[in-house]
C-alpha positions in Angstrom: -35.7 -4.7 -53.2 -34.0 -7.8 -53.9 -33.3 -9.7 -50.6 -29.9 -10.6 -51.6 -29.2 -6.7 -52.1 -30.8 -5.9 -48.6 -28.9 -8.6 -46.8 -25.4 -6.8 -48.5 -26.7 -3.5 -47.4 -27.9 -4.6 -43.9 -24.1 -4.9 -43.2 -23.8 -1.6 -43.1 -27.4 -0.1 -43.1 -29.8 -0.1 -40.2 -32.9 -0.5 -42.2 -35.3 -0.1 -39.4 -34.2 3.3 -38.4 -33.3 4.5 -42.0 -36.9 3.2 -43.6 -38.2 5.5 -40.5 -36.2 8.5 -41.5 -37.1 7.9 -45.2 -40.5 7.5 -44.5 -40.7 4.0 -46.0 -39.3 5.5 -49.4 -37.0 2.8 -50.0 -36.3 4.6 -53.3 -35.3 7.6 -51.7 -33.1 5.9 -49.0 -31.2 4.0 -52.0 -30.6 7.3 -54.1 -29.2 9.1 -51.1 -26.9 6.0 -50.2 -25.5 5.7 -53.4 -24.5 9.4 -53.1 -22.1 8.8 -49.9 -18.9 8.1 -52.0 -19.8 11.4 -53.9 -19.7 13.4 -50.5 -16.2 15.1 -49.7 -16.3 14.9 -46.2 -14.4 11.6 -45.4 -11.7 12.7 -48.3 -11.4 16.4 -46.6 -11.2 14.8 -43.0 -8.7 12.2 -44.3 -6.4 14.8 -46.0 -6.8 17.4 -43.0 -5.6 14.5 -40.4 -2.8 13.6 -42.4 -1.4 17.3 -42.6 -2.3 17.6 -38.9 -4.9 20.3 -39.3 -7.0 19.0 -36.9 -9.7 21.8 -36.7 -10.4 21.2 -40.6 -10.3 17.4 -39.5 -13.2 18.0 -37.2 -15.5 19.9 -39.3 -15.5 17.0 -42.0 -15.4 14.4 -39.4 -18.6 16.4 -37.6 -20.2 16.6 -41.3 -19.6 13.0 -42.0 -21.0 11.9 -39.0 -24.3 13.8 -39.5 -24.5 12.3 -42.8 -23.8 8.8 -41.5 -26.4 9.3 -38.8 -28.8 10.3 -41.4 -28.5 7.3 -43.8 -28.3 5.2 -40.5 -25.2 4.0 -41.6 -24.3 2.5 -37.7 -21.1 1.1 -37.9 -19.2 3.9 -39.3 -21.6 6.6 -37.6 -19.8 4.8 -34.1 -16.3 5.0 -35.5 -16.9 8.6 -36.8 -18.3 9.4 -33.5 -15.4 8.6 -31.6 -13.3 10.4 -33.8 -15.1 13.7 -33.5 -15.0 13.3 -29.6 -11.6 13.1 -29.5 -10.8 15.9 -31.9 -13.2 18.2 -30.2 -11.5 17.5 -27.1 -8.2 18.1 -28.4 -6.7 14.5 -27.9 -5.0 14.3 -31.2 -3.0 11.4 -30.5 -5.9 9.3 -30.0 -7.5 11.0 -33.3 -4.6 10.0 -35.2 -4.6 6.5 -33.8 -8.3 6.0 -34.6 -7.7 7.4 -38.6 -7.0 3.9 -39.6 -10.1 2.4 -38.3 -12.4 5.2 -39.9 -10.5 4.8 -43.2 -11.0 0.9 -43.2 -14.5 1.3 -42.1 -15.5 3.8 -44.7 -14.0 1.7 -47.4 -16.0 -1.3 -45.8 -19.1 0.6 -46.3 -18.3 2.1 -49.8 -17.5 -1.5 -51.0 -21.0 -2.5 -49.4 -23.0 -0.1 -51.0 -21.4 -0.9 -54.5 -24.4 -3.2 -54.9 -26.9 -0.5 -55.3 
């Protein structure tokens, strides 16, 4: 991988853990990272939050959290993890307040991954 691309991707991806998880198969990792924008979890979460369907939002956020963890998208994983805990605990006001931060971090991550 070109060093400039790797440097850009490292703004969203923890390569050390990602490469361990993907058995040092860079091509496989990149193929999975490309598919993040195709996954529906974020959009389901966002829609459910806006419609105050918190159980559905929790399920979608939990799926997104797992995906981010598996892809070593540490920054997005961190904010989505907070959201999952708010939703799990019925702290819906806190979850609502965090929605803009989750949206922003998701968009930043997608923009970073666009270099692939």
